[in-house]
C-alpha positions in Angstrom: -13.0 -54.7 -17.3 -14.0 -51.1 -16.4 -16.2 -51.9 -13.5 -13.5 -54.1 -11.8 -10.9 -51.5 -12.4 -13.0 -48.8 -11.0 -13.5 -51.0 -7.8 -9.9 -51.3 -7.4 -9.2 -47.6 -7.8 -11.9 -46.9 -5.3 -10.4 -49.1 -2.5 -6.9 -47.7 -3.2 -8.1 -44.2 -3.1 -10.6 -44.2 -0.3 -9.7 -47.2 1.7 -8.1 -47.2 5.2 -5.3 -49.4 6.4 -6.5 -52.0 8.9 -5.1 -55.1 10.7 -6.7 -58.4 9.6 -7.3 -61.9 10.9 -4.6 -63.3 8.5 -1.8 -61.1 10.1 -1.4 -59.2 6.8 -2.7 -55.6 6.8 -5.4 -54.5 4.3 -6.5 -51.4 2.6 -10.1 -51.6 3.4 -13.2 -49.9 1.9 -16.8 -50.3 3.5 -19.7 -50.9 1.3 -18.3 -51.1 -2.2 -20.8 -51.8 -5.0 -20.8 -52.2 -8.8 -23.1 -53.5 -11.6 -22.2 -55.3 -14.7 -24.5 -55.8 -17.9 -24.1 -59.5 -18.7 -25.7 -58.9 -22.1 -22.4 -57.1 -23.2 -20.3 -60.0 -22.7 -19.0 -62.4 -20.1 -17.3 -60.6 -17.5 -13.8 -62.3 -17.2 -11.1 -60.0 -16.3 -8.7 -59.6 -19.2 -5.9 -57.5 -17.6 -4.5 -60.7 -16.0 -5.0 -64.3 -17.1 -7.8 -65.9 -15.1 -7.9 -69.6 -14.1 -11.0 -70.5 -16.1 -10.9 -74.2 -15.3 -10.8 -73.6 -11.6 -13.8 -71.2 -11.9 -15.9 -73.6 -13.6 -15.0 -76.6 -11.5 -15.5 -74.6 -8.4 -19.0 -73.6 -9.7 -19.9 -77.1 -10.6 -18.7 -78.3 -7.1 -21.0 -75.7 -5.4 -23.9 -77.0 -7.6 -23.2 -80.5 -6.7 -24.0 -79.8 -3.0 -21.0 -81.6 -1.7 -19.5 -80.7 1.7 -16.2 -82.1 1.0 -13.4 -81.3 -1.6 -12.4 -84.8 -2.5 -13.7 -84.6 -6.0 -12.8 -80.9 -6.4 -9.2 -81.6 -5.6 -8.8 -83.6 -8.9 -9.1 -80.3 -10.8 -8.0 -77.4 -8.5 -6.5 -76.9 -5.0 -8.1 -73.6 -4.2 -9.9 -74.9 -1.2 -7.2 -77.3 0.3 -6.2 -74.6 2.8 -9.5 -74.8 4.6 -10.2 -78.3 4.4 -9.2 -81.1 6.8 -6.9 -84.0 5.9 -9.9 -86.0 4.5 -11.1 -83.1 2.5 -14.2 -82.2 4.6 -15.1 -78.6 5.0 -16.9 -76.9 7.9 -18.5 -74.5 5.6 -19.3 -75.5 2.0 -21.3 -73.0 0.0 -22.9 -75.6 -2.2 -23.9 -77.8 0.6 -26.2 -75.1 2.0 -27.3 -74.0 -1.6 -28.7 -77.5 -2.0 -29.3 -79.0 1.5 -30.0 -75.9 3.9 -31.2 -77.4 7.2 -34.5 -75.7 8.3 -36.8 -76.4 11.4 -40.2 -77.5 10.3 -43.2 -79.2 11.9 -44.0 -82.7 11.0 -47.5 -84.2 10.6 -47.6 -84.7 14.4 -46.8 -81.0 15.2 -43.1 -81.9 16.3 -40.2 -79.7 15.3 -37.9 -81.6 12.8 -35.0 -80.6 10.7 -35.5 -80.9 7.0 -33.2 -79.9 4.1 -34.2 -77.3 1.5 -32.8 -77.4 -2.0 -32.6 -73.6 -2.5 -31.4 -73.7 -6.1 -34.3 -75.9 -7.2 -36.6 -73.7 -5.3 -35.4 -70.7 -7.1 -35.7 -72.4 -10.5 -39.2 -73.7 -9.8 -40.4 -70.4 -8.4 -39.1 -68.3 -11.4 -41.0 -70.7 -13.8 -44.2 -70.2 -11.8 -43.9 -66.6 -10.5 -41.1 -64.9 -12.4 -41.7 -61.5 -10.7 -41.4 -63.0 -7.2 -39.3 -61.0 -4.8 -38.4 -63.9 -2.7 -35.8 -65.6 -4.9 -33.2 -65.6 -2.2 -30.4 -68.3 -1.6 -28.2 -68.1 1.4 -25.2 -69.9 2.6 -25.0 -68.4 6.1 -26.1 -70.7 8.8 -25.5 -68.9 12.1 -24.4 -71.9 14.2 -22.0 -73.0 11.3 -20.7 -69.6 10.9 -19.8 -69.0 14.4 -17.7 -72.2 14.6 -16.3 -72.5 11.1 -12.6 -71.8 10.3 -13.8 -69.7 7.3 -17.5 -68.7 7.3 -19.0 -67.9 3.8 -17.7 -64.7 2.3 -20.2 -64.4 -0.5 -23.1 -65.4 1.6 -26.3 -64.5 0.0 -27.7 -63.8 -3.4 -31.1 -62.8 -4.8 -32.5 -63.0 -8.4 -34.8 -60.7 -10.0 -36.7 -61.0 -13.3 -37.5 -57.9 -15.5 -38.2 -57.6 -19.1 -37.5 -61.3 -19.6 -34.0 -61.0 -18.2 -32.6 -62.6 -15.1 -30.6 -60.3 -12.8 -28.6 -61.3 -9.8 -27.6 -59.4 -6.8 -24.7 -60.9 -4.6 -24.0 -59.8 -1.0 -20.6 -60.4 0.3 -19.3 -59.8 3.8 -15.6 -59.9 2.8 -13.9 -59.6 -0.5 -10.2 -60.0 -1.5 -10.1 -57.5 -4.4 -7.0 -59.0 -6.1 -7.9 -62.7 -5.8 -11.4 -63.4 -4.8 -13.6 -60.7 -6.5 -12.7 -61.7 -10.1 -13.4 -65.2 -9.3 -16.7 -64.4 -7.7 -17.8 -62.0 -10.5 -17.2 -64.8 -13.0 -18.8 -67.6 -11.0 -22.0 -65.8 -10.1 -22.3 -64.5 -13.7 -22.1 -68.0 -15.2 -24.6 -69.3 -12.5 -26.9 -66.4 -13.5 -26.6 -67.7 -17.1 -27.2 -71.3 -16.1 -30.5 -70.4 -14.3 -31.5 -68.0 -16.9 -31.3 -70.7 -19.7 -33.2 -73.2 -17.6 -36.0 -70.8 -17.1 -36.0 -69.6 -20.8 -34.8 -66.1 -19.8 -32.0 -63.7 -21.2 -29.2 -62.6 -18.9 -29.5 -59.2 -17.4 -27.4 -57.4 -14.6 -25.1 -58.8 -12.2 -25.0 -56.5 -9.0 -22.3 -56.9 -6.4 -22.2 -55.5 -2.8 -19.0 -56.0 -0.8 -19.2 -55.0 2.8 -15.4 -55.1 3.4 -13.7 -54.8 0.0 -9.9 -55.1 0.8 -6.5 -55.4 -0.8 -3.7 -57.0 1.2 -0.6 -54.7 1.7 2.8 -55.2 3.5 5.8 -53.0 3.9 8.7 -53.6 1.5 11.3 -55.8 3.2 9.0 -57.1 5.8 8.4 -60.7 6.4 4.8 -60.4 4.9 5.9 -58.6 1.8 5.2 -61.7 -0.4 1.4 -61.2 0.6 1.4 -57.5 -0.8 -1.2 -57.3 -3.6 -1.0 -53.5 -4.2 2.0 -53.6 -6.5 0.3 -56.3 -8.8 -2.9 -54.4 -8.9 -1.2 -51.2 -9.8 0.4 -53.0 -12.6 -3.0 -54.5 -13.7 -4.4 -50.9 -13.8 -1.8 -50.0 -16.3 -2.6 -52.7 -18.8 -5.0 -52.2 -21.8 -8.3 -54.1 -21.6 -9.3 -56.5 -24.1 -12.9 -57.0 -25.4 -15.0 -59.3 -23.2 -15.3 -63.0 -24.2 -18.6 -64.8 -24.9 -19.8 -67.8 -22.9 -21.9 -70.5 -24.4 -23.3 -73.1 -21.8 -25.2 -76.2 -22.8 -28.9 -76.0 -22.1 -29.3 -78.7 -19.6 -30.6 -79.0 -16.0 -28.1 -77.4 -13.7 -27.3 -80.7 -11.9 -26.4 -82.4 -15.3 -23.8 -80.0 -16.3 -20.2 -81.0 -16.7 -17.0 -78.9 -17.5 -17.4 -79.8 -21.3 -20.7 -78.0 -21.3 -18.9 -74.7 -20.9 -17.5 -73.0 -24.1 -15.5 -69.8 -23.5 -15.0 -67.9 -26.9 -12.8 -65.0 -27.7 -10.9 -64.8 -24.3 -7.7 -62.8 -24.7 -5.9 -61.7 -21.6 -2.6 -60.3 -20.4 -0.1 -62.6 -18.5 -1.1 -63.9 -15.2 -0.1 -61.9 -12.0 0.9 -63.9 -9.1 -1.0 -62.9 -5.8 -0.2 -64.9 -2.7 -3.2 -66.2 -0.6 -3.3 -64.8 2.9 -4.9 -67.7 5.0 
């Protein structure tokens, strides 16, 4: 997919080498941005095989609002490294999407903490006021982020309606270009389609801002060499792209969707490229 490949080339060409929290160096680029027109096909990268099941199950887990991975673990292990032995997570995106804690005054004027279902709010607001500029969802709760083992990377997104199409802009503080970004691109594009259908809209543009877009690198022969992503990405850039697939999602309320409601048609890809996760 051209937009993704252009992002990879940008980071390689203009990024700078930096140390990272993981102990593995990165080539880092500040303020990367790209846009994808979702009407031209579902943006699932074709120059390597993507783990489609993991993408869908992770998105459904987000939408469930759970703050543990006990159910998710039955389908994918992608969050195991950051959960405790019982499967609980300090930071769970979907929990804040569906249960964000906010201070409000009760009928007696006392401050209390109440939960806000941001996903449901956005859907209701789009139906009532489609041109609202307040269709914001955040997973960044400052107290949690300060103390969490892994604060949210893709921490805020905003919807916008134009010409009967639903657009989505995602802001991400940190983006692993080889592993995370293709996942994020697919997941939020699917989420945009889910909400568009529930609001009787077409899909529009997915816009993605990445504050620190980075590629993990390691010197050949070093103890960190297995975490090097540059070699795999260069191989990926040499591969010919296939046409984008089409995604059909059952038109049901978001909280009723299951894996079987997602039908991916026409996905053709090159073989998988293995990238080790730097924890």
